[in-house]
C-alpha positions in Angstrom: -37.4 8.7 10.8 -37.6 7.1 14.2 -33.7 4.9 13.9 -35.3 2.7 16.9 -37.7 1.2 14.2 -34.5 0.1 12.2 -33.1 -3.6 12.6 -30.2 -5.2 11.0 -30.4 -8.8 10.9 -28.5 -12.0 9.0 -31.0 -14.1 6.5 -30.4 -17.8 7.2 -32.8 -18.2 4.0 -30.7 -15.9 1.6 -27.6 -15.8 3.7 -27.6 -12.0 3.1 -27.6 -9.0 5.5 -30.5 -7.1 5.6 -31.6 -3.8 7.3 -35.4 -3.2 7.9 -38.0 -0.8 9.3 -40.1 -2.5 11.2 -43.4 -1.5 12.7 -44.8 -1.0 16.1 -44.3 -3.8 17.6 -40.8 -4.3 16.3 -41.0 -7.8 14.7 -42.6 -7.2 11.6 -40.6 -5.5 8.9 -42.3 -2.9 6.6 -39.8 -2.8 4.6 -36.1 -4.4 3.8 -33.3 -4.2 1.5 -29.8 -6.2 1.3 -27.1 -4.3 3.1 -24.6 -7.2 2.9 -21.9 -5.6 1.2 -22.1 -2.3 3.1 -22.1 -4.2 6.2 -19.1 -6.5 5.6 -17.5 -3.3 3.9 -18.1 -1.6 7.3 -16.5 -4.1 9.4 -13.5 -4.3 7.0 -12.8 -1.1 7.3 -13.2 -1.0 11.3 -10.9 -3.8 11.5 -8.2 -2.2 9.0 -8.3 1.0 10.7 -4.8 1.9 11.3 -3.8 -1.3 10.0 -3.8 -1.4 6.2 -1.6 -4.5 5.9 -4.2 -6.7 8.1 -5.2 -6.9 11.8 -7.7 -8.8 14.3 -9.9 -7.9 16.1 -11.8 -9.8 19.3 -15.8 -8.9 19.2 -18.3 -9.8 21.8 -22.1 -9.8 20.7 -24.8 -9.0 23.0 -25.5 -12.2 23.7 -21.8 -12.7 25.2 -20.6 -14.7 22.5 -17.1 -13.6 21.6 -15.7 -14.0 18.2 -12.0 -13.1 16.5 -12.4 -11.4 13.4 -8.9 -11.4 11.0 -8.9 -9.2 7.7 -6.2 -8.6 5.7 -6.0 -7.3 2.2 -5.3 -10.0 -0.4 -4.9 -9.9 -4.6 -7.5 -9.2 -6.4 -7.0 -11.8 -8.8 -6.9 -14.6 -6.1 -9.9 -16.4 -6.3 -11.7 -16.3 -2.9 -11.9 -19.8 -1.0 
């Protein structure tokens, strides 16, 4: 499989992250699946690398927008906000 034909995007309609195999023109999704958990999990692991008690990472997207991501472990019994 050609990895150039794989896209990851966020769906504003479903509020989920999708991974898709696209056609020749790169715009039509031939197959998609939900990858929200995998993507969020990978970001958490990336931010917490060498900082298991929590960390902040500054990231810049391809369009130049910059963001600050903070990740810290919480008690599993604590309800999400």
